[in-house]
mmCIF file as gemmi writes it, N, C-alpha and C atoms, coordinates in Angstrom:
data_model
loop_
_atom_site.group_PDB
_atom_site.id
_atom_site.type_symbol
_atom_site.label_atom_id
_atom_site.label_alt_id
_atom_site.label_comp_id
_atom_site.label_asym_id
_atom_site.label_entity_id
_atom_site.label_seq_id
_atom_site.pdbx_PDB_ins_code
_atom_site.Cartn_x
_atom_site.Cartn_y
_atom_site.Cartn_z
_atom_site.occupancy
_atom_site.B_iso_or_equiv
_atom_site.pdbx_formal_charge
_atom_site.auth_seq_id
_atom_site.auth_asym_id
_atom_site.pdbx_PDB_model_num
ATOM 1 N N . MET Axp A 1 ? -12.08 -9.427 19.691 1 0 ? 1 A 1
ATOM 2 C CA . MET Axp A 1 ? -11.981 -8.618 18.447 1 0 ? 1 A 1
ATOM 3 C C . MET Axp A 1 ? -13.032 -9.056 17.453 1 0 ? 1 A 1
ATOM 4 N N . GLN Axp A 2 ? -13.689 -8.062 16.849 1 0 ? 2 A 1
ATOM 5 C CA . GLN Axp A 2 ? -14.773 -8.292 15.929 1 0 ? 2 A 1
ATOM 6 C C . GLN Axp A 2 ? -14.22 -8.714 14.555 1 0 ? 2 A 1
ATOM 7 N N . GLU Axp A 3 ? -15.047 -9.348 13.729 1 0 ? 3 A 1
ATOM 8 C CA . GLU Axp A 3 ? -14.638 -9.831 12.559 1 0 ? 3 A 1
ATOM 9 C C . GLU Axp A 3 ? -14.067 -8.808 11.596 1 0 ? 3 A 1
ATOM 10 N N . HIS Axp A 4 ? -14.614 -7.665 11.446 1 0 ? 4 A 1
ATOM 11 C CA . HIS Axp A 4 ? -14.151 -6.608 10.569 1 0 ? 4 A 1
ATOM 12 C C . HIS Axp A 4 ? -12.742 -6.068 11.085 1 0 ? 4 A 1
ATOM 13 N N . GLU Axp A 5 ? -12.599 -6.097 12.356 1 0 ? 5 A 1
ATOM 14 C CA . GLU Axp A 5 ? -11.214 -5.691 12.888 1 0 ? 5 A 1
ATOM 15 C C . GLU Axp A 5 ? -10.086 -6.742 12.487 1 0 ? 5 A 1
ATOM 16 N N . LYS Axp A 6 ? -10.501 -7.99 12.52 1 0 ? 6 A 1
ATOM 17 C CA . LYS Axp A 6 ? -9.616 -9.076 12.142 1 0 ? 6 A 1
ATOM 18 C C . LYS Axp A 6 ? -9.233 -9.044 10.655 1 0 ? 6 A 1
ATOM 19 N N . VAL Axp A 7 ? -10.242 -8.719 9.858 1 0 ? 7 A 1
ATOM 20 C CA . VAL Axp A 7 ? -9.962 -8.561 8.375 1 0 ? 7 A 1
ATOM 21 C C . VAL Axp A 7 ? -9.044 -7.363 8.209 1 0 ? 7 A 1
ATOM 22 N N . ALA Axp A 8 ? -9.367 -6.237 8.796 1 0 ? 8 A 1
ATOM 23 C CA . ALA Axp A 8 ? -8.492 -5.06 8.721 1 0 ? 8 A 1
ATOM 24 C C . ALA Axp A 8 ? -7.043 -5.405 9.052 1 0 ? 8 A 1
ATOM 25 N N . LEU Axp A 9 ? -6.845 -6.055 10.143 1 0 ? 9 A 1
ATOM 26 C CA . LEU Axp A 9 ? -5.49 -6.356 10.601 1 0 ? 9 A 1
ATOM 27 C C . LEU Axp A 9 ? -4.798 -7.32 9.667 1 0 ? 9 A 1
ATOM 28 N N . GLN Axp A 10 ? -5.513 -8.299 9.144 1 0 ? 10 A 1
ATOM 29 C CA . GLN Axp A 10 ? -4.932 -9.228 8.146 1 0 ? 10 A 1
ATOM 30 C C . GLN Axp A 10 ? -4.554 -8.462 6.864 1 0 ? 10 A 1
ATOM 31 N N . LEU Axp A 11 ? -5.354 -7.567 6.415 1 0 ? 11 A 1
ATOM 32 C CA . LEU Axp A 11 ? -5.046 -6.848 5.198 1 0 ? 11 A 1
ATOM 33 C C . LEU Axp A 11 ? -3.813 -5.954 5.378 1 0 ? 11 A 1
ATOM 34 N N . ILE Axp A 12 ? -3.723 -5.234 6.566 1 0 ? 12 A 1
ATOM 35 C CA . ILE Axp A 12 ? -2.586 -4.385 6.917 1 0 ? 12 A 1
ATOM 36 C C . ILE Axp A 12 ? -1.341 -5.213 6.931 1 0 ? 12 A 1
ATOM 37 N N . LEU Axp A 13 ? -1.418 -6.358 7.635 1 0 ? 13 A 1
ATOM 38 C CA . LEU Axp A 13 ? -0.23 -7.266 7.769 1 0 ? 13 A 1
ATOM 39 C C . LEU Axp A 13 ? 0.169 -7.799 6.343 1 0 ? 13 A 1
ATOM 40 N N . MET Axp A 14 ? -0.739 -8.127 5.569 1 0 ? 14 A 1
ATOM 41 C CA . MET Axp A 14 ? -0.424 -8.602 4.162 1 0 ? 14 A 1
ATOM 42 C C . MET Axp A 14 ? 0.303 -7.608 3.38 1 0 ? 14 A 1
ATOM 43 N N . GLY Axp A 15 ? -0.168 -6.34 3.505 1 0 ? 15 A 1
ATOM 44 C CA . GLY Axp A 15 ? 0.4 -5.229 2.823 1 0 ? 15 A 1
ATOM 45 C C . GLY Axp A 15 ? 1.87 -5.024 3.277 1 0 ? 15 A 1
ATOM 46 N N . VAL Axp A 16 ? 2.111 -5.15 4.54 1 0 ? 16 A 1
ATOM 47 C CA . VAL Axp A 16 ? 3.427 -4.891 5.115 1 0 ? 16 A 1
ATOM 48 C C . VAL Axp A 16 ? 4.335 -6.084 4.612 1 0 ? 16 A 1
ATOM 49 N N . VAL Axp A 17 ? 3.845 -7.284 4.626 1 0 ? 17 A 1
ATOM 50 C CA . VAL Axp A 17 ? 4.666 -8.408 4.098 1 0 ? 17 A 1
ATOM 51 C C . VAL Axp A 17 ? 5.004 -8.227 2.649 1 0 ? 17 A 1
ATOM 52 N N . ILE Axp A 18 ? 4.014 -7.77 1.863 1 0 ? 18 A 1
ATOM 53 C CA . ILE Axp A 18 ? 4.287 -7.477 0.35 1 0 ? 18 A 1
ATOM 54 C C . ILE Axp A 18 ? 5.416 -6.404 0.266 1 0 ? 18 A 1
ATOM 55 N N . ALA Axp A 19 ? 5.28 -5.346 1.114 1 0 ? 19 A 1
ATOM 56 C CA . ALA Axp A 19 ? 6.353 -4.31 1.008 1 0 ? 19 A 1
ATOM 57 C C . ALA Axp A 19 ? 7.758 -4.848 1.372 1 0 ? 19 A 1
ATOM 58 N N . MET Axp A 20 ? 7.796 -5.741 2.394 1 0 ? 20 A 1
ATOM 59 C CA . MET Axp A 20 ? 9.084 -6.275 2.716 1 0 ? 20 A 1
ATOM 60 C C . MET Axp A 20 ? 9.57 -7.211 1.644 1 0 ? 20 A 1
ATOM 61 N N . ALA Axp A 21 ? 8.698 -7.942 0.998 1 0 ? 21 A 1
ATOM 62 C CA . ALA Axp A 21 ? 9.241 -8.774 -0.089 1 0 ? 21 A 1
ATOM 63 C C . ALA Axp A 21 ? 9.753 -7.923 -1.273 1 0 ? 21 A 1
ATOM 64 N N . LYS Axp A 22 ? 9.043 -6.751 -1.53 1 0 ? 22 A 1
ATOM 65 C CA . LYS Axp A 22 ? 9.579 -5.835 -2.611 1 0 ? 22 A 1
ATOM 66 C C . LYS Axp A 22 ? 10.969 -5.352 -2.207 1 0 ? 22 A 1
ATOM 67 N N . VAL Axp A 23 ? 11.143 -5.127 -0.954 1 0 ? 23 A 1
ATOM 68 C CA . VAL Axp A 23 ? 12.424 -4.622 -0.494 1 0 ? 23 A 1
ATOM 69 C C . VAL Axp A 23 ? 13.491 -5.626 -0.669 1 0 ? 23 A 1
ATOM 70 N N . LEU Axp A 24 ? 13.179 -6.976 -0.345 1 0 ? 24 A 1
ATOM 71 C CA . LEU Axp A 24 ? 14.142 -7.991 -0.449 1 0 ? 24 A 1
ATOM 72 C C . LEU Axp A 24 ? 14.559 -8.226 -1.918 1 0 ? 24 A 1
ATOM 73 N N . VAL Axp A 25 ? 13.666 -7.985 -2.878 1 0 ? 25 A 1
ATOM 74 C CA . VAL Axp A 25 ? 14.115 -8.257 -4.336 1 0 ? 25 A 1
ATOM 75 C C . VAL Axp A 25 ? 14.559 -7.012 -4.976 1 0 ? 25 A 1
ATOM 76 N N . SER Axp A 26 ? 14.563 -5.834 -4.295 1 0 ? 26 A 1
ATOM 77 C CA . SER Axp A 26 ? 14.96 -4.559 -4.999 1 0 ? 26 A 1
ATOM 78 C C . SER Axp A 26 ? 16.499 -4.539 -5.009 1 0 ? 26 A 1
ATOM 79 N N . THR Axp A 27 ? 16.925 -3.833 -6.067 1 0 ? 27 A 1
ATOM 80 C CA . THR Axp A 27 ? 18.427 -3.624 -6.218 1 0 ? 27 A 1
ATOM 81 C C . THR Axp A 27 ? 18.765 -2.173 -5.711 1 0 ? 27 A 1
ATOM 82 N N . GLU Axp A 28 ? 17.823 -1.367 -5.585 1 0 ? 28 A 1
ATOM 83 C CA . GLU Axp A 28 ? 18.154 0.037 -5.079 1 0 ? 28 A 1
ATOM 84 C C . GLU Axp A 28 ? 18.63 0.071 -3.703 1 0 ? 28 A 1
ATOM 85 N N . LYS Axp A 29 ? 19.408 1.112 -3.358 1 0 ? 29 A 1
ATOM 86 C CA . LYS Axp A 29 ? 19.941 1.371 -2.023 1 0 ? 29 A 1
ATOM 87 C C . LYS Axp A 29 ? 18.723 1.938 -1.183 1 0 ? 29 A 1
ATOM 88 N N . LEU Axp A 30 ? 18.394 1.343 -0.168 1 0 ? 30 A 1
ATOM 89 C CA . LEU Axp A 30 ? 17.219 1.738 0.684 1 0 ? 30 A 1
ATOM 90 C C . LEU Axp A 30 ? 17.594 2.268 2.051 1 0 ? 30 A 1
ATOM 91 N N . THR Axp A 31 ? 16.996 3.215 2.565 1 0 ? 31 A 1
ATOM 92 C CA . THR Axp A 31 ? 17.223 3.617 3.89 1 0 ? 31 A 1
ATOM 93 C C . THR Axp A 31 ? 16.128 3.102 4.781 1 0 ? 31 A 1
ATOM 94 N N . LEU Axp A 32 ? 16.272 3.159 6.091 1 0 ? 32 A 1
ATOM 95 C CA . LEU Axp A 32 ? 15.269 2.548 7.11 1 0 ? 32 A 1
ATOM 96 C C . LEU Axp A 32 ? 14.001 3.455 6.829 1 0 ? 32 A 1
ATOM 97 N N . ARG Axp A 33 ? 14.049 4.739 6.695 1 0 ? 33 A 1
ATOM 98 C CA . ARG Axp A 33 ? 12.965 5.609 6.431 1 0 ? 33 A 1
ATOM 99 C C . ARG Axp A 33 ? 12.078 5.246 5.284 1 0 ? 33 A 1
ATOM 100 N N . VAL Axp A 34 ? 12.824 4.912 4.065 1 0 ? 34 A 1
ATOM 101 C CA . VAL Axp A 34 ? 12.107 4.553 2.925 1 0 ? 34 A 1
ATOM 102 C C . VAL Axp A 34 ? 11.437 3.144 3.118 1 0 ? 34 A 1
ATOM 103 N N . VAL Axp A 35 ? 12.154 2.234 3.726 1 0 ? 35 A 1
ATOM 104 C CA . VAL Axp A 35 ? 11.551 0.959 4.04 1 0 ? 35 A 1
ATOM 105 C C . VAL Axp A 35 ? 10.244 0.952 4.851 1 0 ? 35 A 1
ATOM 106 N N . LEU Axp A 36 ? 10.388 1.792 5.984 1 0 ? 36 A 1
ATOM 107 C CA . LEU Axp A 36 ? 9.299 1.943 6.793 1 0 ? 36 A 1
ATOM 108 C C . LEU Axp A 36 ? 8.102 2.66 6.1 1 0 ? 36 A 1
ATOM 109 N N . GLY Axp A 37 ? 8.42 3.677 5.456 1 0 ? 37 A 1
ATOM 110 C CA . GLY Axp A 37 ? 7.381 4.42 4.688 1 0 ? 37 A 1
ATOM 111 C C . GLY Axp A 37 ? 6.75 3.506 3.657 1 0 ? 37 A 1
ATOM 112 N N . ARG Axp A 38 ? 7.426 2.754 2.917 1 0 ? 38 A 1
ATOM 113 C CA . ARG Axp A 38 ? 6.785 1.792 1.984 1 0 ? 38 A 1
ATOM 114 C C . ARG Axp A 38 ? 5.933 0.771 2.735 1 0 ? 38 A 1
ATOM 115 N N . ALA Axp A 39 ? 6.398 0.267 3.79 1 0 ? 39 A 1
ATOM 116 C CA . ALA Axp A 39 ? 5.652 -0.724 4.652 1 0 ? 39 A 1
ATOM 117 C C . ALA Axp A 39 ? 4.287 -0.084 5.087 1 0 ? 39 A 1
ATOM 118 N N . ILE Axp A 40 ? 4.308 1.115 5.456 1 0 ? 40 A 1
ATOM 119 C CA . ILE Axp A 40 ? 3.085 1.791 5.994 1 0 ? 40 A 1
ATOM 120 C C . ILE Axp A 40 ? 2.242 2.055 4.873 1 0 ? 40 A 1
ATOM 121 N N . LEU Axp A 41 ? 2.752 2.601 3.736 1 0 ? 41 A 1
ATOM 122 C CA . LEU Axp A 41 ? 1.901 2.932 2.555 1 0 ? 41 A 1
ATOM 123 C C . LEU Axp A 41 ? 1.329 1.632 2.055 1 0 ? 41 A 1
ATOM 124 N N . ASN Axp A 42 ? 2.074 0.565 1.907 1 0 ? 42 A 1
ATOM 125 C CA . ASN Axp A 42 ? 1.512 -0.653 1.374 1 0 ? 42 A 1
ATOM 126 C C . ASN Axp A 42 ? 0.441 -1.188 2.354 1 0 ? 42 A 1
ATOM 127 N N . GLY Axp A 43 ? 0.69 -1.189 3.64 1 0 ? 43 A 1
ATOM 128 C CA . GLY Axp A 43 ? -0.287 -1.605 4.567 1 0 ? 43 A 1
ATOM 129 C C . GLY Axp A 43 ? -1.715 -1.036 4.343 1 0 ? 43 A 1
ATOM 130 N N . PHE Axp A 44 ? -1.608 0.333 4.302 1 0 ? 44 A 1
ATOM 131 C CA . PHE Axp A 44 ? -2.904 1.077 4.17 1 0 ? 44 A 1
ATOM 132 C C . PHE Axp A 44 ? -3.519 1.052 2.778 1 0 ? 44 A 1
ATOM 133 N N . THR Axp A 45 ? -2.66 0.888 1.753 1 0 ? 45 A 1
ATOM 134 C CA . THR Axp A 45 ? -3.185 0.668 0.389 1 0 ? 45 A 1
ATOM 135 C C . THR Axp A 45 ? -3.916 -0.624 0.307 1 0 ? 45 A 1
ATOM 136 N N . THR Axp A 46 ? -3.359 -1.696 0.903 1 0 ? 46 A 1
ATOM 137 C CA . THR Axp A 46 ? -3.957 -2.936 0.97 1 0 ? 46 A 1
ATOM 138 C C . THR Axp A 46 ? -5.235 -2.96 1.688 1 0 ? 46 A 1
ATOM 139 N N . LEU Axp A 47 ? -5.328 -2.26 2.722 1 0 ? 47 A 1
ATOM 140 C CA . LEU Axp A 47 ? -6.535 -2.037 3.573 1 0 ? 47 A 1
ATOM 141 C C . LEU Axp A 47 ? -7.765 -1.531 2.632 1 0 ? 47 A 1
ATOM 142 N N . GLY Axp A 48 ? -7.425 -0.84 1.623 1 0 ? 48 A 1
ATOM 143 C CA . GLY Axp A 48 ? -8.469 -0.302 0.758 1 0 ? 48 A 1
ATOM 144 C C . GLY Axp A 48 ? -9.27 -1.526 0.109 1 0 ? 48 A 1
ATOM 145 N N . ALA Axp A 49 ? -8.86 -2.714 0.153 1 0 ? 49 A 1
ATOM 146 C CA . ALA Axp A 49 ? -9.603 -3.86 -0.46 1 0 ? 49 A 1
ATOM 147 C C . ALA Axp A 49 ? -10.717 -4.021 0.447 1 0 ? 49 A 1
ATOM 148 N N . GLY Axp A 50 ? -10.723 -3.745 1.691 1 0 ? 50 A 1
ATOM 149 C CA . GLY Axp A 50 ? -11.935 -3.843 2.539 1 0 ? 50 A 1
ATOM 150 C C . GLY Axp A 50 ? -13.025 -2.889 2.088 1 0 ? 50 A 1
ATOM 151 N N . GLY Axp A 51 ? -12.711 -1.973 1.323 1 0 ? 51 A 1
ATOM 152 C CA . GLY Axp A 51 ? -13.739 -1.054 0.718 1 0 ? 51 A 1
ATOM 153 C C . GLY Axp A 51 ? -14.665 -1.85 -0.21 1 0 ? 51 A 1
ATOM 154 N N . ALA Axp A 52 ? -14.208 -2.933 -0.72 1 0 ? 52 A 1
ATOM 155 C CA . ALA Axp A 52 ? -15.011 -3.749 -1.64 1 0 ? 52 A 1
ATOM 156 C C . ALA Axp A 52 ? -16.158 -4.314 -0.956 1 0 ? 52 A 1
ATOM 157 N N . LEU Axp A 53 ? -16.097 -4.415 0.358 1 0 ? 53 A 1
ATOM 158 C CA . LEU Axp A 53 ? -17.267 -4.94 1.164 1 0 ? 53 A 1
ATOM 159 C C . LEU Axp A 53 ? -18.39 -3.985 1.166 1 0 ? 53 A 1
ATOM 160 N N . ILE Axp A 54 ? -18.113 -2.74 0.849 1 0 ? 54 A 1
ATOM 161 C CA . ILE Axp A 54 ? -19.231 -1.821 0.782 1 0 ? 54 A 1
ATOM 162 C C . ILE Axp A 54 ? -20.192 -2.108 -0.393 1 0 ? 54 A 1
ATOM 163 N N . TRP Axp A 55 ? -19.577 -2.52 -1.525 1 0 ? 55 A 1
ATOM 164 C CA . TRP Axp A 55 ? -20.384 -2.91 -2.711 1 0 ? 55 A 1
ATOM 165 C C . TRP Axp A 55 ? -20.851 -4.301 -2.658 1 0 ? 55 A 1
ATOM 166 N N . ILE Axp A 56 ? -20.018 -5.25 -2.231 1 0 ? 56 A 1
ATOM 167 C CA . ILE Axp A 56 ? -20.379 -6.632 -2.22 1 0 ? 56 A 1
ATOM 168 C C . ILE Axp A 56 ? -20.216 -7.257 -0.742 1 0 ? 56 A 1
ATOM 169 N N . SER Axp A 57 ? -21.226 -7.067 -0.044 1 0 ? 57 A 1
ATOM 170 C CA . SER Axp A 57 ? -21.121 -7.368 1.45 1 0 ? 57 A 1
ATOM 171 C C . SER Axp A 57 ? -20.841 -8.824 1.726 1 0 ? 57 A 1
ATOM 172 N N . ASP Axp A 58 ? -21.266 -9.733 0.798 1 0 ? 58 A 1
ATOM 173 C CA . ASP Axp A 58 ? -20.991 -11.159 1.101 1 0 ? 58 A 1
ATOM 174 C C . ASP Axp A 58 ? -19.716 -11.701 0.419 1 0 ? 58 A 1
ATOM 175 N N . LEU Axp A 59 ? -18.807 -10.834 0.067 1 0 ? 59 A 1
ATOM 176 C CA . LEU Axp A 59 ? -17.556 -11.207 -0.639 1 0 ? 59 A 1
ATOM 177 C C . LEU Axp A 59 ? -16.704 -12.23 0.182 1 0 ? 59 A 1
ATOM 178 N N . ASN Axp A 60 ? -16.247 -13.231 -0.356 1 0 ? 60 A 1
ATOM 179 C CA . ASN Axp A 60 ? -15.476 -14.304 0.206 1 0 ? 60 A 1
ATOM 180 C C . ASN Axp A 60 ? -14.183 -13.708 0.776 1 0 ? 60 A 1
ATOM 181 N N . MET Axp A 61 ? -13.721 -14.231 1.897 1 0 ? 61 A 1
ATOM 182 C CA . MET Axp A 61 ? -12.39 -13.714 2.469 1 0 ? 61 A 1
ATOM 183 C C . MET Axp A 61 ? -11.268 -13.867 1.596 1 0 ? 61 A 1
ATOM 184 N N . LEU Axp A 62 ? -11.195 -14.943 0.89 1 0 ? 62 A 1
ATOM 185 C CA . LEU Axp A 62 ? -10.144 -15.149 -0.059 1 0 ? 62 A 1
ATOM 186 C C . LEU Axp A 62 ? -10.116 -14.165 -1.193 1 0 ? 62 A 1
ATOM 187 N N . ALA Axp A 63 ? -11.285 -13.717 -1.611 1 0 ? 63 A 1
ATOM 188 C CA . ALA Axp A 63 ? -11.386 -12.629 -2.679 1 0 ? 63 A 1
ATOM 189 C C . ALA Axp A 63 ? -10.862 -11.329 -2.063 1 0 ? 63 A 1
ATOM 190 N N . ILE Axp A 64 ? -11.261 -11.073 -0.817 1 0 ? 64 A 1
ATOM 191 C CA . ILE Axp A 64 ? -10.873 -9.854 -0.205 1 0 ? 64 A 1
ATOM 192 C C . ILE Axp A 64 ? -9.3 -9.748 -0.082 1 0 ? 64 A 1
ATOM 193 N N . LEU Axp A 65 ? -8.726 -10.913 0.395 1 0 ? 65 A 1
ATOM 194 C CA . LEU Axp A 65 ? -7.224 -10.921 0.365 1 0 ? 65 A 1
ATOM 195 C C . LEU Axp A 65 ? -6.569 -10.861 -0.913 1 0 ? 65 A 1
ATOM 196 N N . GLY Axp A 66 ? -7.138 -11.46 -1.936 1 0 ? 66 A 1
ATOM 197 C CA . GLY Axp A 66 ? -6.695 -11.443 -3.194 1 0 ? 66 A 1
ATOM 198 C C . GLY Axp A 66 ? -6.657 -9.969 -3.77 1 0 ? 66 A 1
ATOM 199 N N . LEU Axp A 67 ? -7.743 -9.187 -3.552 1 0 ? 67 A 1
ATOM 200 C CA . LEU Axp A 67 ? -7.853 -7.88 -3.948 1 0 ? 67 A 1
ATOM 201 C C . LEU Axp A 67 ? -6.952 -7.014 -3.199 1 0 ? 67 A 1
ATOM 202 N N . GLY Axp A 68 ? -6.684 -7.359 -1.88 1 0 ? 68 A 1
ATOM 203 C CA . GLY Axp A 68 ? -5.705 -6.614 -1.067 1 0 ? 68 A 1
ATOM 204 C C . GLY Axp A 68 ? -4.265 -6.811 -1.598 1 0 ? 68 A 1
ATOM 205 N N . ALA Axp A 69 ? -3.979 -8.08 -2.064 1 0 ? 69 A 1
ATOM 206 C CA . ALA Axp A 69 ? -2.646 -8.235 -2.588 1 0 ? 69 A 1
ATOM 207 C C . ALA Axp A 69 ? -2.441 -7.509 -3.832 1 0 ? 69 A 1
ATOM 208 N N . PHE Axp A 70 ? -3.517 -7.395 -4.716 1 0 ? 70 A 1
ATOM 209 C CA . PHE Axp A 70 ? -3.496 -6.653 -5.929 1 0 ? 70 A 1
ATOM 210 C C . PHE Axp A 70 ? -3.178 -5.212 -5.644 1 0 ? 70 A 1
ATOM 211 N N . LEU Axp A 71 ? -3.992 -4.607 -4.794 1 0 ? 71 A 1
ATOM 212 C CA . LEU Axp A 71 ? -3.95 -3.208 -4.315 1 0 ? 71 A 1
ATOM 213 C C . LEU Axp A 71 ? -2.556 -2.924 -3.7 1 0 ? 71 A 1
ATOM 214 N N . GLY Axp A 72 ? -2.129 -3.81 -2.869 1 0 ? 72 A 1
ATOM 215 C CA . GLY Axp A 72 ? -0.935 -3.644 -2.127 1 0 ? 72 A 1
ATOM 216 C C . GLY Axp A 72 ? 0.287 -3.556 -3.115 1 0 ? 72 A 1
ATOM 217 N N . THR Axp A 73 ? 0.176 -4.365 -4.11 1 0 ? 73 A 1
ATOM 218 C CA . THR Axp A 73 ? 1.361 -4.482 -5.051 1 0 ? 73 A 1
ATOM 219 C C . THR Axp A 73 ? 1.35 -3.314 -6.034 1 0 ? 73 A 1
ATOM 220 N N . LEU Axp A 74 ? 0.23 -3.218 -6.766 1 0 ? 74 A 1
ATOM 221 C CA . LEU Axp A 74 ? 0.168 -2.168 -7.82 1 0 ? 74 A 1
ATOM 222 C C . LEU Axp A 74 ? -0.247 -0.816 -7.278 1 0 ? 74 A 1
ATOM 223 N N . GLY Axp A 75 ? -1.22 -0.874 -6.361 1 0 ? 75 A 1
ATOM 224 C CA . GLY Axp A 75 ? -1.724 0.424 -5.85 1 0 ? 75 A 1
ATOM 225 C C . GLY Axp A 75 ? -0.646 1.244 -5.128 1 0 ? 75 A 1
ATOM 226 N N . SER Axp A 76 ? 0.201 0.636 -4.342 1 0 ? 76 A 1
ATOM 227 C CA . SER Axp A 76 ? 1.159 1.412 -3.655 1 0 ? 76 A 1
ATOM 228 C C . SER Axp A 76 ? 2.305 1.94 -4.499 1 0 ? 76 A 1
ATOM 229 N N . GLN Axp A 77 ? 2.65 1.198 -5.569 1 0 ? 77 A 1
ATOM 230 C CA . GLN Axp A 77 ? 3.575 1.76 -6.532 1 0 ? 77 A 1
ATOM 231 C C . GLN Axp A 77 ? 3.006 2.981 -7.307 1 0 ? 77 A 1
ATOM 232 N N . PHE Axp A 78 ? 1.682 2.912 -7.62 1 0 ? 78 A 1
ATOM 233 C CA . PHE Axp A 78 ? 1.01 4.074 -8.138 1 0 ? 78 A 1
ATOM 234 C C . PHE Axp A 78 ? 1.093 5.295 -7.258 1 0 ? 78 A 1
ATOM 235 N N . VAL Axp A 79 ? 0.704 5.076 -6.07 1 0 ? 79 A 1
ATOM 236 C CA . VAL Axp A 79 ? 0.659 6.152 -5.003 1 0 ? 79 A 1
ATOM 237 C C . VAL Axp A 79 ? 2.011 6.639 -4.866 1 0 ? 79 A 1
ATOM 238 N N . GLU Axp A 80 ? 3.099 5.878 -4.816 1 0 ? 80 A 1
ATOM 239 C CA . GLU Axp A 80 ? 4.435 6.291 -4.567 1 0 ? 80 A 1
ATOM 240 C C . GLU Axp A 80 ? 4.952 7.185 -5.769 1 0 ? 80 A 1
ATOM 241 N N . SER Axp A 81 ? 4.569 6.716 -6.979 1 0 ? 81 A 1
ATOM 242 C CA . SER Axp A 81 ? 5.051 7.305 -8.246 1 0 ? 81 A 1
ATOM 243 C C . SER Axp A 81 ? 4.348 8.734 -8.281 1 0 ? 81 A 1
ATOM 244 N N . GLN Axp A 82 ? 3.142 8.776 -7.899 1 0 ? 82 A 1
ATOM 245 C CA . GLN Axp A 82 ? 2.339 10.039 -7.894 1 0 ? 82 A 1
ATOM 246 C C . GLN Axp A 82 ? 2.886 11.051 -6.847 1 0 ? 82 A 1
ATOM 247 N N . ALA Axp A 83 ? 3.267 10.523 -5.643 1 0 ? 83 A 1
ATOM 248 C CA . ALA Axp A 83 ? 3.845 11.441 -4.631 1 0 ? 83 A 1
ATOM 249 C C . ALA Axp A 83 ? 5.103 11.934 -5.056 1 0 ? 83 A 1
ATOM 250 N N . GLU Axp A 84 ? 6.022 11.091 -5.721 1 0 ? 84 A 1
ATOM 251 C CA . GLU Axp A 84 ? 7.334 11.559 -6.226 1 0 ? 84 A 1
ATOM 252 C C . GLU Axp A 84 ? 7.12 12.619 -7.259 1 0 ? 84 A 1
ATOM 253 N N . LYS Axp A 85 ? 6.162 12.388 -8.148 1 0 ? 85 A 1
ATOM 254 C CA . LYS Axp A 85 ? 5.907 13.349 -9.202 1 0 ? 85 A 1
ATOM 255 C C . LYS Axp A 85 ? 5.481 14.71 -8.593 1 0 ? 85 A 1
ATOM 256 N N . PHE Axp A 86 ? 4.597 14.646 -7.644 1 0 ? 86 A 1
ATOM 257 C CA . PHE Axp A 86 ? 4.092 15.798 -6.888 1 0 ? 86 A 1
ATOM 258 C C . PHE Axp A 86 ? 5.228 16.695 -6.327 1 0 ? 86 A 1
ATOM 259 N N . VAL Axp A 87 ? 6.075 15.885 -5.559 1 0 ? 87 A 1
ATOM 260 C CA . VAL Axp A 87 ? 7.144 16.574 -4.868 1 0 ? 87 A 1
ATOM 261 C C . VAL Axp A 87 ? 8.198 17.213 -5.88 1 0 ? 87 A 1
ATOM 262 N N . LYS Axp A 88 ? 8.552 16.403 -6.933 1 0 ? 88 A 1
ATOM 263 C CA . LYS Axp A 88 ? 9.409 17.07 -7.965 1 0 ? 88 A 1
ATOM 264 C C . LYS Axp A 88 ? 8.821 18.237 -8.597 1 0 ? 88 A 1
ATOM 265 N N . ASP Axp A 89 ? 7.49 18.207 -8.875 1 0 ? 89 A 1
ATOM 266 C CA . ASP Axp A 89 ? 6.844 19.417 -9.498 1 0 ? 89 A 1
ATOM 267 C C . ASP Axp A 89 ? 6.951 20.536 -8.459 1 0 ? 89 A 1
ATOM 268 N N . LYS Axp A 90 ? 6.719 20.331 -7.265 1 0 ? 90 A 1
ATOM 269 C CA . LYS Axp A 90 ? 6.716 21.402 -6.222 1 0 ? 90 A 1
ATOM 270 C C . LYS Axp A 90 ? 8.098 22.017 -6.154 1 0 ? 90 A 1
ATOM 271 N N . VAL Axp A 91 ? 9.149 21.148 -6.077 1 0 ? 91 A 1
ATOM 272 C CA . VAL Axp A 91 ? 10.508 21.616 -6.017 1 0 ? 91 A 1
ATOM 273 C C . VAL Axp A 91 ? 10.862 22.41 -7.238 1 0 ? 91 A 1
ATOM 274 N N . LYS Axp A 92 ? 10.503 21.949 -8.393 1 0 ? 92 A 1
ATOM 275 C CA . LYS Axp A 92 ? 10.742 22.631 -9.653 1 0 ? 92 A 1
ATOM 276 C C . LYS Axp A 92 ? 10.089 23.983 -9.685 1 0 ? 92 A 1
ATOM 277 N N . SER Axp A 93 ? 8.849 24.011 -9.26 1 0 ? 93 A 1
ATOM 278 C CA . SER Axp A 93 ? 8.059 25.377 -9.193 1 0 ? 93 A 1
ATOM 279 C C . SER Axp A 93 ? 8.679 26.327 -8.262 1 0 ? 93 A 1
ATOM 280 N N . ASN Axp A 94 ? 9.222 25.835 -7.081 1 0 ? 94 A 1
ATOM 281 C CA . ASN Axp A 94 ? 9.878 26.706 -6.19 1 0 ? 94 A 1
ATOM 282 C C . ASN Axp A 94 ? 11.173 27.211 -6.67 1 0 ? 94 A 1
ATOM 283 N N . GLU Axp A 95 ? 11.908 26.341 -7.47 1 0 ? 95 A 1
ATOM 284 C CA . GLU Axp A 95 ? 13.23 26.791 -8.018 1 0 ? 95 A 1
ATOM 285 C C . GLU Axp A 95 ? 13.059 27.808 -9.136 1 0 ? 95 A 1
ATOM 286 N N . ASP Axp A 96 ? 11.88 27.728 -9.846 1 0 ? 96 A 1
ATOM 287 C CA . ASP Axp A 96 ? 11.586 28.667 -10.89 1 0 ? 96 A 1
ATOM 288 C C . ASP Axp A 96 ? 11.17 30.107 -10.358 1 0 ? 96 A 1
ATOM 289 N N . LYS Axp A 97 ? 10.825 30.148 -9.189 1 0 ? 97 A 1
ATOM 290 C CA . LYS Axp A 97 ? 10.384 31.461 -8.578 1 0 ? 97 A 1
ATOM 291 C C . LYS Axp A 97 ? 11.532 32.348 -8.172 1 0 ? 97 A 1
């Protein structure tokens, strides 16, 4: 396995772990579908930290993982809130027709 593949897998795994931690501290009732969806979303949002290597090719691995944790925590919440807003707007516009 090449180095960039290892980094990608580490970032995805870290994102999934962050999502599972959020589920453990959450008080809302969750379904398996929501938990799996959040884990997948978080994993790939965290993977976006690898994009930093495009601008800073010699970035330290710890910095990449830190950026991944940041994106995995805040980035996925933003993506989820925007997706919910989009769906609600679509449902509302369909009800108005």
